[in-house]
C-alpha positions in Angstrom: -0.2 0.0 0.0 1.4 3.4 -1.0 1.4 5.8 2.0 -0.8 8.8 1.9 -1.1 11.9 4.0 -4.2 13.5 5.2 -5.5 16.5 3.6 -4.4 19.9 5.4 -5.7 23.2 4.3 -2.1 24.2 3.3 -2.0 21.5 0.5 -3.5 22.2 -2.9 -6.7 20.1 -3.0 -6.3 19.2 -6.8 -2.7 17.8 -6.0 -4.2 15.7 -3.1 -7.0 14.3 -5.2 -4.3 13.5 -7.9 -2.0 11.9 -5.3 -4.9 9.9 -3.9 -5.8 8.8 -7.2 -2.4 7.6 -8.1 -2.0 5.8 -4.7 -5.6 4.1 -5.1 -4.4 2.8 -8.8 -1.0 1.7 -7.4 -2.6 0.0 -4.5 -5.1 -1.8 -6.8 -8.0 -0.7 -4.4 -11.5 -1.4 -5.9 -13.0 1.8 -7.3 -15.9 1.3 -4.8 -13.8 1.5 -1.7 -12.2 4.7 -3.0 -14.8 6.8 -0.9 -14.0 4.9 2.3 -10.3 5.4 2.0 -10.7 9.0 0.9 -12.9 9.6 4.1 -10.1 8.4 6.5 -7.7 11.2 5.1 -10.1 14.3 4.6 -10.1 16.7 7.6 -11.5 20.1 8.6 -13.4 22.0 5.9 -12.7 19.1 3.4 -15.0 16.8 5.5 -18.2 18.6 4.1 -18.9 15.5 2.0 -20.5 13.8 5.1 -23.5 16.0 4.5 -24.1 14.1 1.2 -22.7 10.7 2.3 -24.9 9.9 5.3 -25.4 6.1 4.0 -22.1 5.9 2.0 -24.0 5.8 -1.4 -21.7 8.8 -2.8 -19.6 7.7 -5.2 -15.9 9.0 -5.6 -16.4 11.4 -8.3 -19.6 12.9 -6.7 -17.6 12.9 -3.3 -14.6 14.6 -4.8 -16.5 17.3 -6.7 -18.6 18.0 -3.9 -15.4 18.6 -1.7 -13.7 20.7 -4.5 -16.7 22.9 -4.5 -17.0 23.2 -1.0 -13.4 24.3 -0.7 -14.0 26.9 -3.6 -11.8 25.1 -6.2 -13.7 26.0 -9.6 -12.8 26.8 -13.1 -12.4 30.4 -12.1 -9.8 29.4 -9.4 -7.8 27.4 -12.0 -8.0 30.6 -14.5 -6.8 32.9 -12.1 -4.0 30.7 -11.0 -3.0 30.3 -14.6 -3.2 34.2 -15.3 -1.0 34.7 -12.1 1.7 32.0 -12.7 5.1 33.5 -12.9 8.5 32.2 -12.4 11.1 32.9 -9.6 14.6 33.6 -10.3 15.5 30.3 -9.0 13.2 28.4 -11.7 14.7 27.0 -14.7 12.6 27.5 -18.1 11.6 23.8 -18.0 10.1 24.3 -14.3 8.2 27.4 -15.3 6.9 25.8 -18.4 5.8 22.7 -16.5 4.0 25.0 -13.9 2.3 27.1 -16.7 1.3 23.9 -18.5 -0.2 22.2 -15.3 -2.2 25.5 -14.8 -3.4 25.6 -18.1 -4.4 22.1 -18.0 -6.4 22.4 -14.9 -8.4 25.2 -16.3 -8.9 24.4 -20.0 -9.3 20.6 -19.3 -8.1 19.7 -22.6 -9.0 16.0 -22.3 -12.8 16.9 -21.2 -13.4 19.8 -23.5 -14.0 20.3 -27.1 -11.7 22.4 -29.4 -14.4 24.9 -29.2 -14.8 25.3 -25.5 -11.2 25.7 -25.2 -10.8 28.4 -27.9 -13.7 30.4 -26.2 -11.9 30.2 -22.9 -8.6 31.4 -24.5 -10.4 34.2 -26.5 -11.9 35.5 -23.2 -8.7 35.5 -21.5 -7.0 37.4 -24.4 -9.5 39.8 -24.9 -9.4 40.6 -20.9 -5.7 41.2 -21.7 -6.2 43.5 -24.6 -8.6 45.4 -22.5 -6.2 45.7 -19.7 -3.4 46.7 -22.1 -5.7 49.3 -23.7 -6.4 50.8 -20.2 -2.7 51.0 -19.2 -2.1 52.7 -22.8 -4.5 55.3 -21.9 -3.2 55.9 -18.5 0.5 56.1 -20.0 -0.6 58.6 -22.8 -2.2 60.9 -20.2 0.8 60.8 -18.2 3.1 61.6 -21.2 0.8 64.4 -22.2 0.9 66.0 -18.7 4.7 66.1 -18.9 
């Protein structure tokens, strides 16, 4: 059995669930038992699943989605993380590329989305960036004109 850590608030919930799923597969757990094992690892706010899991009938994906929703992890969270992702002087280009790709994959969900859905999300982000750039341009122009 692969050792797992309990969920604590400072841990990224997406990473926690990814590690849990990898450990469950590596340990060859029956999918029907995943909710039982997961319940043993969730703590604090993440235990909100108990509201819907009173009789143990909730499936793993439903339990995971409910927990993520309760913790406030949604598409907008991932979009904002993608937009804010930046490197530090210690990061290699490869490390930064991995983090940006990871953030983009969480936001765009390329395995679950159609090309049209991905393009729509990208277009909205690009248009938002252009709007910001235009506002900055106007501010800069006003500042230059005042000098």
